[in-house]
SERO-4910 file (N, C-alpha, C, O; in steps of 0.05 Angstrom, whole numbers):
BEGIN
 pado doro    nc1    nc2    nc3   cac1   cac2   cac3    cc1    cc2    cc3    oc1    oc2    oc3
  Met    A   1073   2526  -1186   1063   2503  -1195   1082   2493  -1214   1086   2512  -1230
  Leu    A   1095   2471  -1221   1116   2455  -1221   1101   2459  -1262   1077   2458  -1267
  Pro    A   1122   2464  -1283   1117   2461  -1316   1108   2424  -1319   1119   2406  -1308
  Lys    A   1088   2423  -1337   1084   2399  -1346   1111   2382  -1342   1131   2395  -1336
  Tyr    A   1114   2354  -1346   1135   2333  -1352   1156   2342  -1328   1169   2325  -1315
  Ser    A   1158   2365  -1324   1182   2371  -1298   1182   2349  -1265   1165   2339  -1252
  Leu    A   1202   2350  -1264   1215   2327  -1235   1220   2349  -1220   1235   2360  -1236
  Val    A   1219   2361  -1205   1254   2383  -1180   1272   2360  -1182   1272   2335  -1178
  Glu    A   1287   2376  -1190   1314   2366  -1173   1330   2380  -1153   1331   2405  -1152
  Arg    A   1339   2367  -1138   1351   2375  -1109   1380   2382  -1116   1390   2366  -1133
  Glu    A   1392   2398  -1110   1426   2396  -1099   1434   2406  -1090   1421   2425  -1081
  Arg    A   1464   2404  -1086   1482   2421  -1067   1505   2421  -1093   1512   2404  -1109
  Arg    A   1512   2445  -1086   1544   2449  -1099   1561   2458  -1082   1554   2476  -1066
  Trp    A   1595   2445  -1082   1614   2456  -1067   1639   2463  -1077   1648   2445  -1091
  Leu    A   1654   2481  -1075   1675   2481  -1097   1697   2465  -1078   1698   2469  -1054
  Val    A   1713   2447  -1092   1730   2416  -1064   1750   2433  -1063   1757   2447  -1081
  Ala    A   1760   2432  -1039   1781   2449  -1022   1808   2433  -1030   1826   2448  -1037
  Gln    A   1813   2404  -1030   1828   2387  -1030   1817   2363  -1038   1798   2352  -1026
  Leu    A   1832   2355  -1062   1809   2331  -1079   1828   2316  -1064   1851   2320  -1057
  Pro    A   1804   2289  -1058   1807   2261  -1046   1811   2240  -1061   1802   2241  -1084
  Pro    A   1824   2219  -1053   1845   2210  -1067   1802   2197  -1085   1780   2197  -1073
  Leu    A   1809   2188  -1119   1789   2184  -1128   1787   2152  -1149   1803   2144  -1166
  Pro    A   1766   2140  -1140   1769   2123  -1160   1757   2129  -1189   1736   2140  -1195
  Ala    A   1784   2114  -1209   1791   2108  -1232   1766   2111  -1260   1766   2121  -1282
  Ala    A   1744   2094  -1241   1729   2107  -1256   1702   2135  -1258   1691   2147  -1240
  His    A   1699   2138  -1285   1695   2160  -1280   1681   2160  -1308   1684   2142  -1324
  Arg    A   1660   2188  -1315   1651   2196  -1344   1659   2218  -1350   1666   2237  -1336
  Arg    A   1657   2215  -1370   1664   2236  -1380   1638   2252  -1407   1625   2247  -1427
  Ile    A   1644   2275  -1388   1626   2288  -1393   1629   2320  -1422   1649   2335  -1419
  Glu    A   1614   2326  -1440   1603   2350  -1451   1588   2354  -1450   1572   2339  -1461
  Asp    A   1581   2375  -1438   1552   2397  -1443   1558   2412  -1470   1579   2416  -1482
  Arg    A   1531   2420  -1476   1526   2440  -1499   1506   2464  -1475   1489   2460  -1458
  Tyr    A   1519   2488  -1487   1492   2495  -1479   1479   2515  -1496   1488   2538  -1493
  Ile    A   1464   2512  -1509   1444   2525  -1534   1447   2546  -1540   1424   2552  -1546
  Ile    A   1462   2568  -1544   1457   2600  -1535   1438   2615  -1543   1438   2622  -1567
  Gly    A   1420   2623  -1529   1402   2633  -1523   1385   2613  -1519   1362   2621  -1522
  Thr    A   1386   2586  -1511   1366   2586  -1495   1361   2572  -1464   1384   2577  -1456
  Arg    A   1352   2561  -1447   1358   2542  -1433   1368   2508  -1428   1375   2494  -1409
  Leu    A   1365   2506  -1457   1373   2475  -1463   1404   2466  -1454   1420   2483  -1447
  Arg    A   1407   2446  -1456   1440   2434  -1463   1429   2404  -1467   1408   2392  -1464
  Leu    A   1454   2399  -1477   1455   2378  -1490   1478   2366  -1488   1499   2376  -1495
  Arg    A   1474   2338  -1475   1496   2330  -1457   1509   2293  -1472   1495   2273  -1476
  Arg    A   1527   2295  -1474   1548   2267  -1482   1564   2259  -1469   1587   2267  -1464
  Ile    A   1547   2234  -1456   1559   2223  -1425   1580   2192  -1442   1572   2177  -1459
  Ile    A   1605   2194  -1430   1625   2168  -1439   1631   2153  -1409   1637   2162  -1387
  Asp    A   1625   2120  -1421   1627   2109  -1384   1660   2113  -1387   1665   2120  -1410
  Ser    A   1682   2111  -1372   1711   2099  -1379   1704   2068  -1375   1721   2058  -1389
  Glu    A   1689   2045  -1364   1691   2021  -1358   1686   2015  -1378   1704   2005  -1391
  Thr    A   1656   2019  -1393   1649   2007  -1412   1646   2021  -1442   1634   2008  -1460
  Gly    A   1654   2041  -1445   1653   2056  -1469   1631   2061  -1478   1630   2068  -1502
  Thr    A   1599   2060  -1457   1568   2060  -1475   1574   2089  -1475   1588   2100  -1458
  Val    A   1558   2102  -1500   1547   2131  -1491   1521   2140  -1492   1506   2126  -1505
  Gln    A   1509   2165  -1478   1494   2167  -1477   1490   2200  -1488   1503   2220  -1491
  His    A   1466   2192  -1491   1458   2230  -1501   1435   2235  -1494   1413   2227  -1499
  Lys    A   1446   2255  -1475   1408   2277  -1468   1401   2311  -1478   1415   2330  -1486
  Leu    A   1378   2307  -1472   1372   2335  -1477   1362   2352  -1453   1346   2339  -1440
  Thr    A   1367   2379  -1441   1359   2374  -1412   1344   2404  -1412   1355   2422  -1424
  Arg    A   1318   2408  -1399   1325   2433  -1394   1319   2445  -1363   1296   2440  -1357
  Lys    A   1334   2461  -1341   1328   2463  -1328   1314   2490  -1315   1333   2506  -1318
  Tyr    A   1299   2502  -1306   1270   2517  -1302   1286   2534  -1276   1303   2523  -1262
  Asp    A   1278   2559  -1273   1291   2583  -1258   1272   2574  -1229   1251   2564  -1222
  Ser    A   1290   2582  -1222   1268   2580  -1190   1277   2590  -1169   1298   2579  -1164
  Ala    A   1268   2609  -1150   1269   2623  -1119   1294   2613  -1123   1314   2622  -1132
  Asp    A   1285   2584  -1110   1306   2571  -1102   1329   2553  -1113   1321   2530  -1120
  Pro    A   1366   2561  -1118   1367   2544  -1132   1379   2508  -1132   1391   2494  -1148
  Ala    A   1363   2503  -1098   1377   2476  -1091   1351   2464  -1098   1347   2440  -1096
  Ala    A   1330   2482  -1105   1314   2462  -1126   1291   2478  -1148   1275   2495  -1143
  Arg    A   1298   2464  -1172   1295   2471  -1192   1273   2452  -1208   1271   2429  -1198
  Pro    A   1264   2454  -1220   1245   2431  -1240   1258   2439  -1263   1264   2462  -1272
  Ile    A   1263   2406  -1276   1280   2403  -1294   1264   2371  -1314   1257   2349  -1304
  Val    A   1266   2381  -1341   1258   2363  -1358   1280   2350  -1366   1300   2363  -1360
  Thr    A   1289   2315  -1384   1304   2306  -1406   1298   2288  -1418   1291   2266  -1409
  Ala    A   1299   2293  -1432   1295   2263  -1459   1321   2257  -1466   1341   2269  -1474
  Tyr    A   1313   2236  -1459   1338   2218  -1481   1343   2213  -1515   1322   2212  -1527
  Leu    A   1358   2211  -1526   1369   2220  -1555   1392   2196  -1566   1413   2186  -1558
  Glu    A   1371   2192  -1594   1394   2169  -1609   1406   2187  -1618   1399   2210  -1625
  Ala    A   1444   2168  -1618   1470   2190  -1633   1457   2206  -1647   1457   2230  -1641
  Ala    A   1440   2194  -1675   1431   2215  -1692   1424   2240  -1683   1440   2259  -1685
  Glu    A   1397   2243  -1672   1389   2264  -1651   1399   2283  -1648   1394   2306  -1655
  His    A   1427   2267  -1626   1447   2294  -1618   1461   2309  -1643   1468   2332  -1645
  Ala    A   1462   2288  -1661   1486   2300  -1677   1464   2323  -1693   1474   2337  -1710
  Val    A   1440   2326  -1688   1418   2341  -1698   1428   2368  -1688   1435   2382  -1707
  Val    A   1432   2381  -1663   1418   2380  -1644   1444   2396  -1630   1442   2417  -1619
  Ala    A   1466   2383  -1633   1496   2393  -1633   1498   2418  -1655   1508   2440  -1649
  Ala    A   1489   2413  -1676   1497   2438  -1698   1492   2454  -1686   1499   2472  -1701
  Leu    A   1481   2468  -1660   1463   2494  -1663   1483   2510  -1649   1494   2496  -1632
  Pro    A   1491   2530  -1649   1503   2550  -1629   1502   2547  -1599   1481   2553  -1588
  Ala    A   1528   2534  -1582   1532   2525  -1564   1559   2530  -1557   1578   2524  -1572
  His    A   1561   2547  -1519   1570   2546  -1505   1578   2517  -1499   1559   2502  -1493
  Val    A   1609   2502  -1499   1624   2482  -1493   1633   2485  -1455   1643   2505  -1443
  Ile    A   1626   2462  -1446   1655   2453  -1427   1649   2423  -1422   1630   2410  -1415
  Thr    A   1675   2419  -1426   1678   2384  -1413   1695   2394  -1393   1709   2413  -1387
  Lys    A   1683   2359  -1384   1698   2353  -1351   1699   2332  -1350   1697   2323  -1372
  Arg    A   1702   2318  -1337   1706   2289  -1314   1698   2288  -1292   1704   2299  -1271
  Arg    A   1679   2271  -1299   1658   2269  -1269   1666   2236  -1256   1668   2214  -1268
  His    A   1670   2240  -1232   1681   2210  -1210   1663   2218  -1187   1659   2240  -1177
  Arg    A   1647   2179  -1179   1634   2186  -1154   1655   2176  -1142   1673   2161  -1148
  Leu    A   1644   2196  -1109   1648   2184  -1093   1628   2189  -1065   1613   2208  -1059
  Asp    A   1634   2169  -1055   1604   2168  -1030   1577   2181  -1029   1561   2186  -1010
  Gly    A   1576   2186  -1055   1544   2196  -1052   1549   2226  -1079   1535   2234  -1098
  Phe    A   1575   2235  -1070   1579   2254  -1092   1589   2255  -1120   1598   2233  -1128
  Ser    A   1589   2272  -1135   1593   2272  -1157   1617   2292  -1158   1615   2316  -1152
  Ile    A   1636   2283  -1166   1660   2302  -1159   1674   2313  -1188   1692   2298  -1196
  Asp    A   1666   2338  -1204   1672   2342  -1234   1706   2364  -1224   1717   2379  -1208
  Leu    A   1707   2348  -1249   1749   2354  -1249   1738   2369  -1275   1727   2352  -1289
  Phe    A   1736   2407  -1291   1727   2415  -1308   1762   2407  -1328   1783   2400  -1317
  Asp    A   1756   2411  -1365   1784   2418  -1373   1779   2442  -1385   1762   2458  -1378
  Gly    A   1796   2446  -1407   1794   2471  -1419   1801   2500  -1414   1822   2506  -1404
  Pro    A   1780   2519  -1421   1780   2545  -1399   1776   2538  -1372   1789   2548  -1354
  Leu    A   1761   2525  -1368   1756   2515  -1347   1766   2503  -1315   1759   2501  -1292
  Ala    A   1796   2495  -1338   1814   2477  -1319   1827   2486  -1302   1842   2505  -1305
  Gly    A   1822   2468  -1267   1827   2484  -1253   1807   2472  -1229   1811   2461  -1207
  Leu    A   1783   2479  -1246   1765   2487  -1228   1750   2457  -1219   1751   2437  -1235
  Val    A   1739   2456  -1201   1732   2427  -1185   1712   2431  -1164   1714   2442  -1142
  Leu    A   1694   2420  -1177   1660   2421  -1160   1655   2392  -1149   1665   2372  -1160
  Ala    A   1638   2391  -1124   1619   2370  -1126   1593   2381  -1112   1589   2402  -1099
  Glu    A   1578   2358  -1120   1549   2357  -1114   1545   2334  -1101   1558   2315  -1092
  Arg    A   1520   2342  -1102   1498   2319  -1092   1467   2324  -1083   1455   2342  -1072
  Glu    A   1462   2303  -1091   1429   2304  -1102   1419   2299  -1072   1434   2293  -1054
  Ala    A   1386   2302  -1068   1369   2283  -1051   1345   2284  -1059   1335   2298  -1077
  Ala    A   1336   2270  -1045   1294   2262  -1053   1284   2293  -1048   1278   2309  -1066
  Asp    A   1283   2299  -1019   1271   2323  -1005   1290   2344   -986   1310   2342   -974
  Ala    A   1274   2364   -991   1295   2380   -967   1315   2382   -953   1338   2390   -954
  Ala    A   1296   2369   -934   1313   2350   -908   1340   2347   -920   1361   2360   -921
  Ser    A   1333   2327   -928   1352   2309   -935   1377   2334   -948   1395   2343   -934
  Leu    A   1374   2341   -972   1393   2350   -977   1407   2384   -944   1427   2394   -935
  Ala    A   1395   2384   -942   1404   2401   -918   1418   2396   -894   1431   2409   -878
  Ala    A   1407   2363   -900   1425   2335   -879   1458   2320   -896   1470   2300   -886
  Val    A   1469   2336   -923   1470   2331   -932   1509   2327   -910   1520   2348   -903
  Pro    A   1525   2296   -904   1552   2301   -890   1569   2320   -912   1571   2318   -937
  Gln    A   1587   2344   -885   1609   2357   -899   1632   2337   -902   1641   2336   -880
  Pro    A   1640   2327   -911   1668   2318   -909   1681   2345   -913   1673   2367   -919
  Ala    A   1715   2333   -905   1736   2362   -895   1747   2367   -921   1759   2388   -922
  Trp    A   1746   2354   -942   1755   2366   -971   1736   2379   -990   1741   2390  -1012
  Leu    A   1711   2376   -977   1697   2406   -985   1698   2426   -981   1699   2432   -957
  Gly    A   1698   2449  -1002   1703   2474   -982   1677   2482   -987   1659   2468   -979
  Ala    A   1672   2512  -1002   1651   2533   -997   1631   2532  -1015   1634   2532  -1040
  Asp    A   1604   2531  -1001   1587   2518  -1006   1569   2539  -1036   1557   2560  -1031
  Val    A   1570   2529  -1059   1571   2551  -1087   1540   2546  -1098   1535   2550  -1122
  Thr    A   1514   2535  -1076   1497   2528  -1087   1481   2553  -1097   1469   2549  -1118
  Gln    A   1479   2575  -1087   1466   2590  -1078   1478   2618  -1096   1466   2640  -1094
  Asn    A   1508   2613  -1117   1523   2621  -1134   1517   2611  -1154   1524   2589  -1164
  Pro    A   1499   2634  -1165   1492   2624  -1208   1512   2620  -1216   1515   2598  -1227
  Cys    A   1537   2642  -1215   1564   2628  -1233   1575   2609  -1226   1595   2603  -1239
  Tyr    A   1570   2596  -1208   1579   2568  -1214   1551   2541  -1218   1548   2519  -1207
  Gln    A   1533   2557  -1239   1516   2540  -1249   1536   2536  -1279   1551   2554  -1289
  Gly    A   1533   2508  -1290   1539   2501  -1326   1533   2510  -1341   1541   2499  -1361
  Gly    A   1517   2533  -1347   1519   2547  -1357   1528   2578  -1366   1527   2591  -1387
  His    A   1540   2585  -1325   1538   2602  -1328   1568   2603  -1337   1580   2617  -1352
  Leu    A   1577   2578  -1318   1605   2571  -1341   1612   2562  -1352   1635   2555  -1348
  Ala    A   1602   2558  -1367   1597   2557  -1390   1605   2567  -1413   1620   2559  -1430
  Ala    A   1586   2596  -1412   1584   2619  -1425   1604   2632  -1418   1622   2630  -1434
  His    A   1611   2649  -1393   1629   2677  -1381   1659   2652  -1360   1671   2657  -1339
  Gly    A   1660   2628  -1377   1689   2625  -1356   1679   2625  -1324   1657   2624  -1314
  Leu    A   1702   2625  -1314   1715   2616  -1281   1701   2641  -1278   1698   2658  -1296
  Pro    A   1692   2641  -1248   1666   2666  -1234   1704   2675  -1225   1726   2664  -1225
  Glu    A   1693   2701  -1219   1723   2714  -1201   1721   2712  -1165   1704   2720  -1150
  Thr    A   1741   2701  -1160   1731   2697  -1131   1751   2713  -1116   1750   2714  -1091
***
């Protein structure tokens, strides 16, 4: 049974083996994983328009890491500032969109890590996602590549 008000987010994640040419347009993302919780506070800045979005998200544990219940609330800047005062592990990245994939280029302690994600409406569509040659290992089932774990523990040892 899904937690009240949640939706199932179905996504797969891969390491990027060979970075393809990326469009210039991107979104700058700062994720703050609030310590002691499953909450992620996100600020997104669009490179083309300069618009800023603020979101507070909770992802629930699931037996299948590719299909996790999620709840998101969109915040005003002042609300974001209040929650941002809480202690958190922070990661920053630049997100590009390419052929239905989100490609994240990480900064700071995670610099050099490049992950691709792809969402789908259902499990069959997710399993049928095409595999471009630039994709590397599928890390969907590896919790070390989830955002909260990366923020708290850094790059996985592989």
